[in-house]
C-alpha positions as CSV (number, residue, x, y, z in Angstrom):
1,M,125.9,102.2,105.9
2,T,125.1,105.2,104.5
3,P,122.6,105.4,101.5
4,M,123.1,107.1,98.2
5,S,121.4,110.1,97.7
6,D,119.3,110.9,94.5
7,A,122.3,112.6,92.7
8,T,123.0,108.7,91.9
9,T,119.8,108.7,90.2
10,T,121.8,109.6,86.9
11,D,122.8,108.5,83.5
12,L,126.0,107.6,84.0
13,Y,127.3,110.0,81.1
14,E,126.2,112.5,83.0
15,V,128.8,111.9,85.5
16,T,131.7,111.0,83.3
17,M,130.7,114.3,81.4
18,A,131.2,116.2,85.0
19,M,134.0,113.9,86.1
20,S,135.8,115.4,82.7
21,Y,134.8,119.1,82.7
22,L,136.1,118.7,87.1
23,R,139.6,118.1,85.9
24,E,139.7,120.0,82.7
25,G,139.2,123.4,85.2
26,I,135.4,124.0,82.9
27,T,133.3,125.0,85.1
28,S,132.1,129.1,84.1
29,P,128.8,128.6,84.5
30,A,126.4,127.1,81.3
31,T,122.2,127.8,80.0
32,F,120.7,124.5,79.8
33,S,117.2,124.5,78.1
34,L,114.5,122.3,79.0
35,F,111.7,122.0,76.5
36,V,109.3,119.8,74.7
37,R,110.0,120.0,70.4
38,N,107.1,118.6,69.2
39,L,103.3,118.3,71.0
40,P,101.8,114.4,71.1
41,P,99.3,113.8,68.9
42,E,95.9,114.8,69.9
43,R,97.7,117.7,72.2
44,G,96.8,120.7,71.6
45,F,99.0,121.9,74.5
46,L,100.5,120.9,77.7
47,V,100.5,121.9,81.1
48,A,103.5,122.2,82.8
49,A,104.2,120.3,85.9
50,G,106.9,119.1,87.9
51,L,108.7,121.5,88.8
52,E,108.5,121.7,93.0
53,S,109.9,118.4,92.9
54,A,112.7,119.1,91.0
55,L,113.6,122.0,93.1
56,D,113.3,120.0,95.7
57,Y,116.3,117.3,94.6
58,L,118.0,120.6,93.4
59,A,117.9,122.1,96.9
60,G,119.3,119.7,98.9
61,F,121.4,118.1,95.6
62,H,125.3,116.8,97.0
63,V,127.5,114.6,96.2
64,G,128.8,112.7,99.0
65,P,131.4,109.6,99.8
66,E,128.8,107.2,99.6
67,D,127.7,108.9,95.8
68,V,130.9,108.7,94.7
69,D,131.8,104.7,95.3
70,A,128.9,104.3,93.2
71,F,129.8,106.2,90.8
72,A,133.5,104.6,91.0
73,S,131.8,101.1,91.1
74,A,129.5,101.8,87.9
75,L,132.9,102.9,86.1
76,H,134.9,100.2,87.1
77,R,137.5,102.6,89.0
78,P,139.2,103.7,92.1
79,P,137.0,106.1,94.5
80,G,140.1,108.1,94.0
81,D,139.4,108.7,90.1
82,L,136.1,110.8,91.3
83,E,137.5,112.7,93.9
84,P,137.0,115.9,91.8
85,L,132.7,115.0,92.5
86,L,133.0,114.8,96.1
87,G,131.1,117.4,98.0
88,L,129.9,118.5,94.9
89,T,126.3,120.5,95.5
90,F,124.3,123.0,93.2
91,T,124.9,126.5,93.2
92,G,123.4,127.3,90.5
93,Q,120.3,129.7,89.3
94,V,116.6,128.7,87.5
95,R,114.1,130.0,85.8
96,A,110.5,128.2,85.2
97,V,107.5,128.5,83.9
98,P,105.3,127.9,87.2
99,E,103.3,124.9,87.4
100,G,99.9,124.5,86.4
101,R,100.3,127.4,83.6
102,I,99.8,126.1,79.5
103,V,102.7,125.8,76.9
104,F,103.3,124.9,74.1
105,A,105.9,123.1,71.6
106,G,109.6,124.9,71.8
107,E,109.2,127.0,74.6
108,P,111.2,126.4,77.5
109,L,109.8,125.2,80.5
110,L,112.7,125.4,82.8
111,E,116.5,126.8,82.2
112,V,118.8,126.3,84.2
113,T,122.3,128.3,85.1
114,A,125.2,127.0,87.5
115,P,129.1,126.1,86.9
116,L,129.0,123.3,83.7
117,P,129.8,120.0,85.7
118,Q,126.8,121.4,88.6
119,A,124.3,121.8,85.2
120,Q,125.1,118.3,83.7
121,L,125.2,116.2,86.1
122,V,121.9,117.4,87.3
123,E,120.2,116.8,83.9
124,T,118.7,113.5,84.2
125,Y,116.5,114.1,87.6
126,V,114.8,117.0,86.5
127,L,114.5,116.1,82.8
128,N,112.7,112.8,84.4
129,R,110.4,114.9,87.0
130,L,109.1,117.7,84.7
131,S,108.7,115.1,81.5
132,H,106.7,112.9,83.7
133,Q,104.3,114.7,85.6
134,T,103.5,117.8,82.3
135,A,102.6,114.3,80.6
136,I,100.3,112.7,83.1
137,A,98.9,116.6,84.1
138,S,98.3,117.5,80.4
139,K,95.6,114.0,80.7
140,A,94.3,114.8,83.6
141,A,93.6,118.4,82.4
142,R,91.2,117.4,78.7
143,C,90.0,114.8,81.0
144,V,88.2,118.1,83.3
145,L,87.4,119.7,79.9
146,A,85.8,116.3,78.3
147,A,83.6,115.9,81.9
148,A,82.1,119.4,81.1
149,G,81.7,120.4,84.7
150,H,80.7,116.8,85.6
151,P,83.2,115.8,88.5
152,V,86.6,113.9,87.7
153,V,88.2,111.9,90.5
154,D,91.2,109.9,90.2
155,F,91.5,106.2,90.4
156,S,95.2,105.2,88.8
157,L,96.7,104.2,91.7
158,R,96.9,100.3,91.3
159,R,97.7,100.5,87.8
160,T,100.2,103.4,88.2
161,H,104.2,103.1,87.2
162,G,105.0,102.5,90.7
163,P,103.6,104.0,94.2
164,Q,105.4,107.5,93.3
165,A,104.2,108.0,89.8
166,G,100.5,107.6,91.4
167,F,101.1,110.3,94.2
168,Q,102.3,112.3,91.2
169,A,99.4,111.4,89.4
170,A,96.6,112.1,92.0
171,R,98.6,115.1,92.9
172,L,98.8,116.4,89.4
173,G,94.6,115.2,89.2
174,A,93.9,117.8,92.1
175,M,95.8,120.6,90.2
176,A,94.0,120.1,87.1
177,G,90.5,120.2,88.6
178,F,89.7,116.7,90.4
179,A,86.7,116.2,92.6
180,G,88.8,113.5,94.6
181,T,91.2,110.5,94.7
182,S,91.0,106.9,95.8
183,N,94.9,107.5,97.1
184,V,94.8,107.8,100.6
185,A,98.5,108.7,100.9
186,A,98.4,111.5,98.6
187,A,94.7,112.7,99.4
188,T,96.4,113.0,103.3
189,A,99.4,115.1,102.5
190,E,97.7,117.6,99.8
191,G,94.3,117.4,101.5
192,I,92.8,116.1,98.6
193,P,89.6,114.8,99.3
194,A,89.5,110.7,99.5
195,V,86.8,108.9,97.4
196,G,86.0,105.1,97.5
197,T,83.4,102.5,96.8
198,M,83.7,99.0,97.5
199,A,84.8,96.3,94.6
200,H,83.2,93.1,93.7
201,S,85.0,91.1,96.0
202,F,83.2,92.7,98.8
203,V,80.0,91.4,96.9
204,E,81.2,88.2,96.3
205,A,81.9,87.3,100.0
206,F,78.2,88.0,100.9
207,S,75.7,85.1,99.7
208,S,73.8,88.3,98.0
209,E,74.4,91.6,96.7
210,E,71.5,92.8,99.1
211,D,73.4,91.0,102.1
212,A,76.8,93.1,100.3
213,F,75.1,96.6,100.1
214,R,72.9,96.2,104.0
215,A,76.3,95.2,105.1
216,F,78.5,97.9,103.3
217,A,75.6,100.4,104.6
218,R,75.8,99.5,108.4
219,C,79.7,100.0,108.6
220,H,79.5,103.2,106.7
221,P,76.7,106.6,108.1
222,G,75.9,108.8,105.9
223,P,75.9,108.4,102.2
224,V,77.3,105.0,100.3
225,T,78.4,104.2,97.1
226,L,77.2,100.8,96.3
227,L,79.4,98.4,93.4
228,V,76.1,97.0,91.2
229,D,77.3,95.0,88.2
230,T,79.1,92.6,89.6
231,Y,76.5,90.1,88.3
232,D,73.4,91.9,86.8
233,T,73.7,95.7,86.3
234,E,70.3,96.5,86.5
235,E,69.0,93.9,89.3
236,G,72.0,95.1,90.7
237,V,70.3,98.8,90.6
238,R,67.2,97.5,91.8
239,V,68.6,95.9,94.9
240,A,70.7,99.3,95.9
241,A,67.6,101.2,95.1
242,R,65.8,99.4,97.5
243,V,67.8,98.9,100.2
244,L,68.9,102.6,99.3
245,R,65.1,103.7,100.2
246,D,64.4,101.2,103.2
247,L,67.6,102.9,104.9
248,D,66.6,106.4,103.9
249,R,70.1,106.6,102.8
250,G,68.8,108.5,98.9
251,P,70.2,112.1,99.2
252,G,74.2,112.0,98.5
253,S,74.5,108.5,97.7
254,A,75.1,106.6,94.7
255,V,75.8,103.5,92.8
256,R,78.8,102.7,90.4
257,L,78.6,101.4,86.8
258,D,82.4,99.8,86.0
259,S,81.6,97.8,83.3
260,G,79.8,97.2,79.9
261,D,78.1,99.7,77.5
262,L,77.7,102.6,80.3
263,G,76.2,105.0,78.4
264,D,73.5,102.1,78.0
265,L,73.4,101.2,81.6
266,A,73.5,105.0,82.7
267,V,70.2,105.4,81.2
268,R,68.6,102.1,82.6
269,A,69.8,102.8,85.8
270,R,68.6,106.9,85.8
271,S,65.2,105.5,84.8
272,I,65.2,102.7,87.5
273,L,66.4,105.1,90.4
274,D,64.0,107.5,89.4
275,D,60.7,104.9,89.7
276,G,62.4,104.0,92.7
277,G,61.4,107.3,94.3
278,L,65.2,108.4,94.3
279,P,66.1,111.5,92.1
280,D,68.9,112.2,94.0
281,V,71.3,109.0,94.1
282,R,73.5,110.2,91.6
283,I,75.8,107.6,89.3
284,V,79.5,107.5,88.8
285,A,81.2,105.7,86.2
286,S,84.5,103.6,85.9
287,G,86.2,101.5,83.7
288,G,88.8,102.3,81.2
289,L,88.0,105.8,80.9
290,D,90.4,108.5,79.6
291,E,89.4,111.4,77.8
292,Y,88.0,110.3,75.0
293,A,85.9,108.0,76.5
294,V,84.5,110.9,78.8
295,D,83.6,113.2,75.6
296,D,81.5,110.3,73.8
297,L,79.7,109.9,77.2
298,V,79.1,113.5,77.4
299,H,78.0,114.6,74.2
300,S,75.5,111.3,73.8
301,G,73.6,112.8,76.9
302,A,74.7,109.7,79.4
303,P,72.7,110.8,82.7
304,I,76.5,109.9,84.5
305,D,77.0,112.3,87.6
306,T,80.6,111.6,88.3
307,Y,83.4,110.0,86.0
308,A,86.2,108.2,87.9
309,V,89.6,108.3,85.5
310,G,92.0,105.5,86.3
311,T,94.6,103.6,84.2
312,R,94.4,105.3,80.7
313,V,95.2,109.0,82.7
314,G,97.3,107.5,85.5
315,V,100.3,106.9,82.4
316,S,98.9,109.0,80.1
317,A,98.4,105.9,77.8
318,D,98.5,107.6,74.1
319,A,100.7,109.8,75.1
320,P,103.1,108.3,77.8
321,Y,106.3,110.3,77.2
322,L,107.1,113.8,75.5
323,D,109.5,114.6,73.4
324,S,111.7,116.4,75.7
325,A,114.8,117.6,75.5
326,Y,118.0,119.5,77.8
327,K,119.9,121.4,76.0
328,L,123.1,123.9,76.2
329,V,122.4,127.4,74.9
330,E,124.6,128.8,76.2
331,F,128.1,128.3,77.9
332,D,130.5,130.9,79.5
333,G,128.7,134.0,78.0
334,R,128.5,132.4,74.6
335,P,125.0,131.4,72.6
336,V,125.5,127.7,71.3
337,M,123.5,125.7,69.4
338,K,123.4,122.3,68.1
339,L,122.6,122.2,64.3
340,S,122.1,118.0,63.9
341,S,119.1,117.3,61.4
342,A,115.9,117.3,63.2
343,K,117.3,118.3,66.3
344,V,118.2,121.9,65.9
345,T,118.3,123.8,69.3
346,A,117.9,128.3,68.9
347,P,120.8,130.1,70.9
348,G,120.9,131.4,73.9
349,R,119.0,132.1,77.2
350,K,115.4,132.7,76.6
351,Q,112.0,134.2,77.9
352,V,108.2,133.2,76.1
353,F,105.8,136.5,76.1
354,R,102.8,135.4,76.2
355,R,99.8,137.4,74.6
356,P,95.8,137.8,74.8
357,G,94.1,134.7,73.0
358,C,98.3,132.1,73.7
359,A,99.5,133.7,71.1
360,D,103.5,133.3,72.4
361,E,106.6,134.6,71.5
362,I,109.7,133.4,72.0
363,A,112.5,135.3,73.2
364,L,116.2,136.3,74.6
365,A,115.9,136.9,78.2
366,D,117.2,140.4,78.3
367,E,113.9,141.2,75.8
368,Q,112.1,143.8,77.5
369,P,107.9,141.9,76.9
370,P,105.4,143.4,73.8
371,D,102.9,145.8,75.4
372,D,100.1,143.5,75.8
373,G,102.4,141.1,76.6
374,V,103.6,139.1,79.9
375,P,106.7,136.9,81.0
376,L,106.5,132.9,81.4
377,L,109.7,132.1,83.0
378,E,110.6,133.5,86.7
379,T,113.3,133.0,88.3
380,V,112.4,130.5,91.0
381,M,116.4,129.7,92.9
382,R,119.4,131.6,93.1
383,N,122.0,130.9,94.3
384,G,121.1,126.9,95.0
385,R,118.1,128.4,97.4
386,R,114.5,128.7,96.5
387,T,113.7,132.2,95.6
388,G,109.9,132.3,97.2
389,R,107.9,130.1,98.9
390,R,106.4,126.8,97.6
391,P,103.0,127.3,95.7
392,T,99.6,125.9,97.1
393,L,97.6,123.3,95.2
394,D,94.7,125.8,95.5
395,E,97.4,128.3,93.3
396,C,98.2,125.5,90.7
397,R,94.7,124.7,90.2
398,E,93.7,128.3,89.7
399,R,96.3,129.5,87.7
400,L,95.7,126.2,85.4
401,A,92.1,127.5,84.9
402,A,92.6,130.6,84.0
403,D,95.0,129.7,81.4
404,L,93.0,127.1,80.0
405,G,90.2,129.6,80.0
406,E,92.2,131.1,77.0
407,L,92.7,128.9,75.3
408,P,91.5,128.9,71.7
409,P,88.6,126.7,71.1
410,A,90.9,124.8,68.9
411,A,93.7,123.8,71.2
412,R,90.4,122.5,73.4
413,R,89.2,120.2,71.5
414,I,89.9,116.6,72.8
415,R,90.0,114.7,69.2
416,A,91.8,116.5,66.8
417,P,92.8,119.6,68.5
418,V,95.0,122.5,66.9
419,A,98.1,123.7,68.9
420,P,99.4,127.7,68.6
421,R,102.4,127.6,67.8
422,A,104.9,130.2,69.4
423,T,106.5,132.7,67.3
424,T,110.2,134.0,67.4
425,S,111.6,137.7,68.1
426,E,113.4,139.4,65.6
427,R,116.0,139.6,67.8
428,L,116.2,135.7,68.8
429,S,115.5,134.8,65.1
430,A,118.8,137.4,64.1
431,L,121.3,135.5,67.1
432,T,119.9,132.3,65.7
433,V,121.5,133.0,61.9
434,R,124.9,134.4,63.1
435,V,125.3,131.5,65.7
436,R,123.9,129.0,62.8
437,Q,126.6,130.9,60.4
438,G,129.7,131.1,62.8
439,I,129.7,127.3,63.2
440,E,129.3,126.7,59.9
441,D,132.2,129.0,58.7
442,R,134.1,127.4,61.7
443,M,133.6,123.9,60.7
444,A,134.6,125.0,56.9
445,A,137.8,126.6,57.7
446,A,138.8,123.8,59.7
447,S,137.9,121.0,57.0
448,A,139.7,123.2,54.5
449,R,143.0,122.6,57.0
450,Q,142.9,119.6,56.9
451,A,142.4,118.6,52.9
452,P,145.9,118.9,52.3
453,E,146.8,116.1,55.5
454,R,144.5,113.9,53.4
455,A,145.8,114.6,50.4
456,P,148.5,111.8,50.0
457,S,151.7,113.0,49.0
458,G,152.7,113.0,45.1
459,S,149.1,112.3,43.9
460,H,147.3,113.4,40.9
461,R,143.3,114.5,41.1
462,S,141.8,111.7,38.8
463,V,140.3,113.4,35.0
464,P,136.9,112.3,34.0
465,R,136.7,110.7,30.5
């Protein structure tokens, strides 16, 4: 049996709406804007990510017979009822912020313009890709800032929410500037340095730490990293120092601290290594680290050379989701908006102009940039096909490093950051007012027409007493 495609990775209501649009012949171009309403607490910025995998999905989007069968089964209807969806592909345009760029609340990360059924049906998958990866990339970038020049490596695979999420975490960490990953698949596919040491189980399998360390060193020529906290950490460092010295394996090697008071233990380990004539042996710290713990350790002056971050970063533990949305902003050339309380959207296709210091302005897509501003959204897909080559990981990394350098100091802070807020252009503000007024006028007129119908015949207005 031919498997279902990724077209079925969607919410059911996308299918029901797309069906209705097609049956009613409502297929004019629609523009949906994907943005984050508000940044999570303790975030001074976000890093746009997930675009490349979203474009892969859109370029290969096709509703086949097996997908139609799956939709019909979910709706408890005969497959013939879903016939309008068969053969549907994505033929639209995508404008987006390239991966690695810094973005803020309210700014579109991506805008899709396509026949309404297509643009509607791809919502869930695209929103998932950008929301998850933007959250992880933003967390990883903060770790790099906190490390203040010390290498950071990714140890998150075993705790991420699935292998695919672990792969993404490794790639996004590398984009943020991580020095390596423990994830062999990601390292191989993305050209990221693979890093790893040993587990406590390796040490426990031998009769002594020294036997374990010597066996490990015999198997792996060159620099090695020895895990020293299986039993007594300070004694473990002494044993590691003796083995490394005896085997003349000091330069490039390291000891790894994985538990306890990492700052205090790093000071003691550094003293033992230096006294043992091993100043070139580095100290790697791991165990529940994220940007907050790394920031504390760096500011305390702990002699830690490399930080290995895992669970808390791979799942973005303090902010595991984004308040993201994918909203219709234009249909058949008509700007539209939502007026729901706390979820108002701005109408029309948009552009974001970045000025020095990340002083961003959200404008309409056809506006000209100010003299000191550059547009963030680029056309990356036209007629359902990419408009250019896929950027390399190095290019994304350089893009992010440049944007981080432009961030105001208050936005770069690990604790209590202050995020810049984008302003709105005069034209966009005026359009918002006109569209809102038009909606309110139509609602008032409709209400007035219905008022006589609601009143019972022969009724009289009550007179207050």
